[in-house]
C-alpha positions as CSV (number, residue, x, y, z in Angstrom):
1,M,-27.0,59.3,21.2
2,R,-30.1,59.0,23.4
3,I,-29.9,56.2,26.0
4,I,-31.7,54.8,29.0
5,F,-30.0,54.4,32.3
6,H,-31.7,51.8,34.4
7,L,-31.2,51.0,38.1
8,P,-33.8,48.9,40.0
9,L,-33.2,50.9,43.2
10,D,-34.0,54.0,45.1
11,L,-30.5,55.6,45.5
12,E,-31.5,57.8,48.3
13,H,-32.8,54.9,50.3
14,S,-29.7,52.9,49.5
15,K,-27.5,55.8,50.7
16,I,-29.4,55.9,54.1
17,I,-29.0,52.2,54.6
18,S,-25.4,51.7,53.5
19,G,-23.7,55.1,53.5
20,V,-21.8,56.5,50.6
21,S,-20.3,53.3,49.3
22,G,-19.1,52.2,45.9
23,S,-22.5,50.6,45.1
24,Y,-24.1,54.1,45.7
25,L,-21.5,56.1,43.9
26,R,-21.0,54.0,40.8
27,P,-24.4,54.5,39.1
28,L,-24.2,58.3,39.8
29,K,-20.7,58.5,38.2
30,M,-21.7,56.3,35.2
31,R,-24.8,58.4,34.5
32,Q,-22.7,61.6,34.7
33,A,-20.1,60.0,32.4
34,F,-22.6,59.2,29.7
35,E,-23.8,62.8,29.8
36,E,-20.2,64.0,29.5
37,L,-19.9,61.9,26.4
38,G,-22.8,63.9,24.9
39,C,-25.6,61.3,25.5
40,V,-29.1,62.4,26.2
41,V,-29.9,60.2,29.2
42,D,-33.4,59.2,30.2
43,T,-33.3,57.6,33.7
44,V,-35.3,54.7,35.1
45,W,-34.5,54.5,38.8
46,G,-36.0,55.2,42.2
47,S,-38.9,53.4,43.9
48,A,-41.0,50.9,42.0
49,S,-43.8,53.4,41.4
50,E,-41.3,56.0,40.2
51,R,-39.7,53.5,37.8
52,K,-43.1,52.5,36.5
53,K,-43.9,56.2,35.6
54,Q,-40.5,56.7,33.9
55,I,-41.0,53.5,31.8
56,Q,-44.4,54.7,30.7
57,K,-42.9,58.0,29.6
58,I,-40.2,56.2,27.7
59,K,-42.7,53.9,25.9
60,M,-44.7,57.0,25.0
61,N,-41.5,58.6,23.6
62,V,-40.9,55.6,21.4
63,S,-44.5,55.6,20.2
64,Q,-44.0,59.3,19.1
65,G,-40.9,58.4,17.1
66,I,-38.0,59.0,19.6
67,R,-35.2,56.4,19.1
68,Y,-33.1,55.0,21.9
69,D,-29.7,53.6,21.1
70,F,-29.4,51.3,24.1
71,I,-30.3,50.6,27.7
72,Y,-27.4,50.5,30.2
73,S,-28.5,48.9,33.5
74,E,-26.7,48.3,36.8
75,S,-27.8,45.6,39.2
76,S,-28.4,46.1,42.9
77,T,-26.6,44.2,45.6
78,M,-30.0,42.9,46.4
79,P,-32.2,40.7,44.2
80,T,-34.0,42.9,41.6
81,L,-37.5,42.0,43.0
82,L,-36.5,42.7,46.6
83,T,-35.1,46.3,46.2
84,E,-38.1,48.1,47.7
85,P,-37.7,49.3,51.4
86,S,-40.1,46.5,52.5
87,H,-38.0,43.9,50.6
88,L,-41.2,42.4,49.3
89,P,-41.7,41.6,45.6
90,I,-44.6,44.0,45.2
91,S,-43.9,44.9,41.6
92,P,-42.5,41.8,40.0
93,S,-42.9,42.7,36.3
94,I,-41.6,46.3,36.2
95,D,-37.9,45.9,35.4
96,F,-37.8,42.6,33.6
97,G,-41.0,43.5,31.7
98,F,-39.2,46.7,30.6
99,F,-36.3,44.7,29.3
100,R,-38.6,42.3,27.5
101,W,-40.3,45.3,25.8
102,A,-37.0,46.8,24.8
103,K,-35.8,43.5,23.4
104,G,-39.0,43.2,21.4
105,I,-38.4,46.5,19.6
106,G,-34.7,46.0,19.1
107,I,-33.1,48.2,21.8
108,P,-29.9,46.5,23.0
109,V,-29.7,45.9,26.8
110,G,-26.5,45.8,28.7
111,L,-26.2,45.0,32.4
112,F,-23.4,45.6,34.9
113,Y,-23.5,42.9,37.6
114,R,-22.1,44.4,40.7
115,D,-21.0,41.5,42.9
116,I,-21.5,37.9,43.8
117,H,-21.3,38.0,47.6
118,W,-24.3,35.7,47.9
119,R,-22.3,32.8,46.4
120,F,-19.7,32.9,49.1
121,D,-19.4,31.6,52.6
122,Q,-19.2,35.1,54.1
123,Y,-22.8,35.7,53.0
124,K,-23.9,32.9,55.2
125,K,-22.1,34.4,58.2
126,Q,-23.5,37.9,57.6
127,V,-27.1,37.1,56.7
128,S,-29.5,35.1,58.8
129,W,-30.7,31.7,57.6
130,L,-34.2,32.9,57.1
131,K,-33.1,35.9,54.9
132,R,-30.9,33.6,52.9
133,C,-33.7,31.2,52.3
134,V,-35.7,34.1,50.9
135,A,-33.0,36.0,49.0
136,V,-31.0,33.2,47.2
137,P,-34.0,32.0,45.1
138,F,-34.6,35.6,44.0
139,Y,-30.9,36.0,43.1
140,N,-31.2,32.9,40.9
141,L,-34.4,34.2,39.4
142,D,-32.5,37.3,38.3
143,W,-30.1,35.1,36.3
144,I,-33.0,33.3,34.6
145,F,-34.2,36.6,33.3
146,Y,-30.7,37.9,32.5
147,E,-30.1,34.9,30.4
148,R,-33.3,35.5,28.4
149,L,-33.3,39.3,28.2
150,I,-29.8,40.8,28.5
151,D,-27.7,41.2,25.3
152,Y,-24.3,42.2,27.0
153,L,-23.1,41.4,30.5
154,F,-20.5,43.7,32.2
155,L,-18.5,42.5,35.1
156,P,-15.9,44.3,37.3
157,N,-13.4,41.6,36.3
158,L,-13.7,38.7,33.9
159,K,-12.4,36.4,36.6
160,M,-15.8,36.7,38.1
161,L,-17.2,34.6,35.2
162,D,-16.2,31.4,37.0
163,E,-18.4,32.3,40.0
164,L,-21.6,33.1,38.2
165,P,-24.5,30.7,38.7
166,R,-25.0,30.2,35.0
167,R,-22.7,30.0,32.0
168,W,-22.5,33.1,29.9
169,P,-21.3,33.3,26.2
170,K,-17.8,34.8,26.3
171,D,-18.5,36.9,23.2
172,R,-21.2,38.8,25.2
173,V,-19.4,39.5,28.4
174,F,-16.9,42.3,29.0
175,A,-14.9,43.8,31.9
176,L,-16.1,47.1,33.1
177,P,-14.3,47.9,36.4
178,P,-14.9,51.1,38.4
179,G,-13.3,54.4,37.3
180,G,-12.0,57.5,38.9
181,E,-11.8,61.3,38.4
182,L,-8.6,62.9,37.2
183,L,-6.6,65.2,39.3
184,S,-7.4,68.8,38.4
185,A,-5.1,71.8,38.5
186,E,-7.1,73.2,41.4
187,M,-6.2,70.2,43.6
188,P,-2.4,70.0,43.7
189,I,-0.8,67.1,45.5
190,E,1.0,68.3,48.7
191,H,4.7,68.1,49.2
192,R,6.4,65.2,47.4
193,L,8.0,62.5,49.5
194,Q,11.5,63.5,50.3
195,E,14.3,62.5,52.7
196,N,13.3,63.1,56.4
197,Y,9.6,63.2,55.6
198,P,7.4,60.4,57.0
199,L,5.9,58.1,54.4
200,R,2.2,58.9,54.2
201,L,0.1,55.8,53.8
202,I,-3.6,55.7,53.3
203,Y,-6.3,53.1,53.3
204,V,-9.9,53.8,52.3
205,G,-12.6,51.2,52.5
206,G,-14.0,48.5,54.6
207,V,-12.3,47.3,57.8
208,T,-14.4,44.3,58.8
209,P,-12.7,40.9,58.7
210,P,-12.5,38.4,57.1
211,L,-13.1,40.2,53.8
212,Y,-11.4,43.4,54.8
213,N,-8.6,42.2,57.1
214,L,-6.0,44.8,57.7
215,S,-4.0,42.9,60.3
216,L,-1.0,42.5,57.9
217,V,-0.7,46.3,57.8
218,F,-1.0,46.9,61.5
219,G,1.4,44.0,62.2
220,G,4.0,45.2,59.7
221,L,4.0,48.7,61.2
222,A,5.0,47.5,64.6
223,E,8.7,47.6,63.8
224,F,8.8,51.2,62.7
225,S,8.9,54.5,64.6
226,S,6.3,57.1,64.4
227,E,8.8,59.5,62.7
228,Q,9.0,57.1,59.7
229,Y,5.4,56.9,58.6
230,E,1.9,58.2,58.9
231,L,-1.1,55.9,58.3
232,T,-4.6,57.2,57.7
233,I,-7.5,54.7,57.7
234,C,-10.7,56.1,56.3
235,C,-13.8,54.0,56.9
236,R,-17.3,54.1,58.1
237,K,-17.6,55.0,61.8
238,N,-19.8,52.0,62.7
239,D,-17.6,49.6,60.9
240,W,-14.6,50.7,63.0
241,Q,-16.4,50.7,66.3
242,N,-17.6,47.1,65.6
243,C,-14.2,45.6,64.7
244,Q,-11.4,47.7,66.1
245,E,-10.9,45.3,69.0
246,S,-10.0,42.5,66.6
247,Y,-6.9,44.4,65.5
248,N,-3.6,44.6,67.3
249,I,-2.8,48.2,66.6
250,P,0.7,49.3,67.5
251,S,0.8,51.7,70.5
252,N,2.3,55.2,70.2
253,R,2.2,55.1,66.5
254,T,1.1,57.7,63.9
255,I,-2.2,56.1,63.0
256,R,-5.3,58.1,62.3
257,I,-8.8,56.7,62.0
258,V,-11.1,59.1,60.1
259,H,-14.6,59.0,58.6
260,K,-14.6,61.3,55.5
261,Q,-16.6,61.6,52.3
262,A,-16.5,63.6,49.0
263,D,-14.2,66.6,49.0
264,E,-12.8,65.7,52.5
265,L,-11.7,62.3,51.1
266,K,-10.1,63.9,48.1
267,R,-7.9,66.0,50.4
268,L,-6.8,62.8,52.2
269,Y,-5.7,61.3,48.9
270,L,-3.8,64.5,47.9
271,N,-1.9,64.4,51.2
272,S,-0.8,60.8,50.8
273,D,2.1,59.0,49.1
274,V,0.9,55.4,48.8
275,A,-2.5,53.8,48.9
276,L,-2.7,50.4,50.6
277,L,-4.9,47.5,49.3
278,L,-3.1,44.8,51.2
279,F,-5.3,42.2,52.9
280,K,-5.0,38.7,54.3
281,P,-5.9,36.2,51.6
282,F,-9.6,35.7,51.0
283,P,-11.3,34.0,48.0
284,Y,-13.3,37.1,47.1
285,W,-10.2,39.0,46.3
286,D,-9.4,36.6,43.5
287,F,-11.6,38.7,41.2
288,V,-12.6,41.9,42.9
289,L,-11.3,45.3,41.7
290,P,-12.6,47.9,44.3
291,L,-13.5,51.5,43.5
292,K,-10.7,52.7,45.8
293,L,-8.1,51.2,43.5
294,F,-9.2,53.5,40.6
295,E,-9.7,56.5,42.9
296,A,-6.0,56.2,43.9
297,I,-4.9,55.8,40.3
298,C,-6.7,58.9,39.1
299,Y,-5.2,60.9,42.0
300,E,-1.8,59.6,40.9
301,I,-1.3,57.8,44.2
302,P,0.7,54.5,43.7
303,V,-0.9,51.4,45.2
304,L,0.6,48.6,47.3
305,A,-1.3,45.3,46.7
306,G,-1.0,41.7,47.7
307,A,0.2,39.0,45.2
308,G,-2.3,36.5,44.1
309,T,-5.3,38.9,44.1
310,A,-7.1,40.6,41.2
311,V,-5.8,44.0,42.5
312,G,-2.3,42.7,42.6
313,D,-2.5,41.3,39.0
314,F,-3.9,44.7,37.9
315,V,-1.2,46.8,39.7
316,E,1.6,44.6,38.3
317,R,0.2,44.6,34.8
318,E,-0.3,48.4,34.7
319,G,2.8,49.2,36.7
320,V,0.9,51.6,39.0
321,G,2.5,50.4,42.3
322,W,4.0,47.5,44.0
323,V,3.0,43.9,44.6
324,I,4.2,41.9,47.6
325,K,3.4,38.6,49.3
326,P,0.6,39.1,51.8
327,E,2.9,38.6,54.8
328,H,4.0,40.7,57.7
329,N,7.7,40.3,56.8
330,S,7.1,41.3,53.1
331,F,5.3,44.4,54.2
332,Q,8.1,45.3,56.6
333,R,10.8,44.8,53.9
334,W,8.8,46.9,51.4
335,L,8.2,49.7,53.9
336,E,11.9,49.8,54.9
337,F,12.9,50.0,51.2
338,I,10.5,52.8,50.3
339,I,11.5,54.8,53.4
340,Q,15.1,54.5,52.3
341,N,14.3,55.2,48.6
342,P,11.6,57.8,48.4
343,H,12.4,58.5,44.8
344,E,10.7,55.1,44.0
345,V,7.3,56.8,44.8
346,E,8.0,59.5,42.3
347,K,8.9,56.9,39.6
348,K,5.5,55.3,40.1
349,R,3.8,58.7,39.9
350,H,5.3,59.3,36.4
351,V,3.7,56.0,35.3
352,L,0.4,57.1,36.8
353,K,0.4,60.4,34.9
354,K,0.2,58.3,31.7
355,K,-2.2,55.7,32.9
356,A,-4.8,57.6,34.8
357,A,-6.6,59.0,31.8
358,H,-7.4,55.4,30.7
359,H,-9.2,54.6,34.0
360,T,-11.8,57.4,34.3
361,W,-15.6,57.0,34.6
362,R,-15.8,58.6,31.2
363,E,-13.7,55.9,29.6
364,R,-15.8,53.3,31.3
365,A,-18.9,54.8,29.8
366,R,-17.2,55.1,26.4
367,T,-16.4,51.4,26.5
368,A,-19.9,50.4,27.4
369,A,-21.4,52.6,24.7
370,K,-19.1,51.2,22.0
371,I,-20.1,47.6,23.0
372,L,-23.8,48.3,23.2
373,L,-23.7,50.0,19.8
374,G,-22.3,46.9,18.3
375,G,-18.5,47.4,18.6
376,T,-16.0,45.4,20.5
């Protein structure tokens, strides 16, 4: 297959602005996954001027008889027309004009829509009134073009359908959550959880309330001694500095706050027993499946999630961890149970060994390719 991978964004600029987040890593991993499937991938991403040159080359290829099987696109967290560093719509016709051209010559176009923050109250709290007045009309403009030009829509979770600004035909929308990378023989997990070892908990991700509210975790740990557990929180340095005072962290406890990426992050996972995705209830978690869920799964780390969330539904359905009520007492009871019954962690690892291969980036790319080629 020969395909086109489209992203209306300069990834390097995005990395500088937001750090190495899921929105930066996902397109890199998906492009790599398509290549691992044997696809020849022509890329349209970068600045507007770079995308324009790449599109011109692709059109020239088509005029010379080269055939493309489909376009796979990923949206930005910003409106498409505002992704330049200046956030001005200086090249309004590049991306949607490209989709229109592809549709006209019969190249299927699939788009992964990343998130829908702008439809929720937390967006109003995070973004100034003036920026919202500019951005929201452009977000809605995206959806006008999507409705006309996109053949297949991919979402992290189909529950997100109810939050979209426009109705989308259910036969043209599919779930395409994040993926992970399988544990390799060169990266063995450290000692298994046994009697007299502390339970090694890990949380990787955002820490800023109300979306990422870890107070249930810190509150639940207060009843346990430092010999019984270790907790590692891996987050962005600035995020922690800005919000650490909002948490009541138990004193004299084994809690580490670290800021790691790439291979350093892998080592953290491999030295952990359970990954935490337990937050105070918040509407956004009704449909979000974060990248960190699938990283943990592919590293064979069982997950503790809160009931009533998309993560909790997934963990319960797949059997890859535990689901508890998002309450201090529930977390305390679970922690006490696991500390007294460490073999329960190993039982979940056996399930993960069978499940992990179904949740890799390569499988996500395989699913997208099958759909875009006309399968279901």
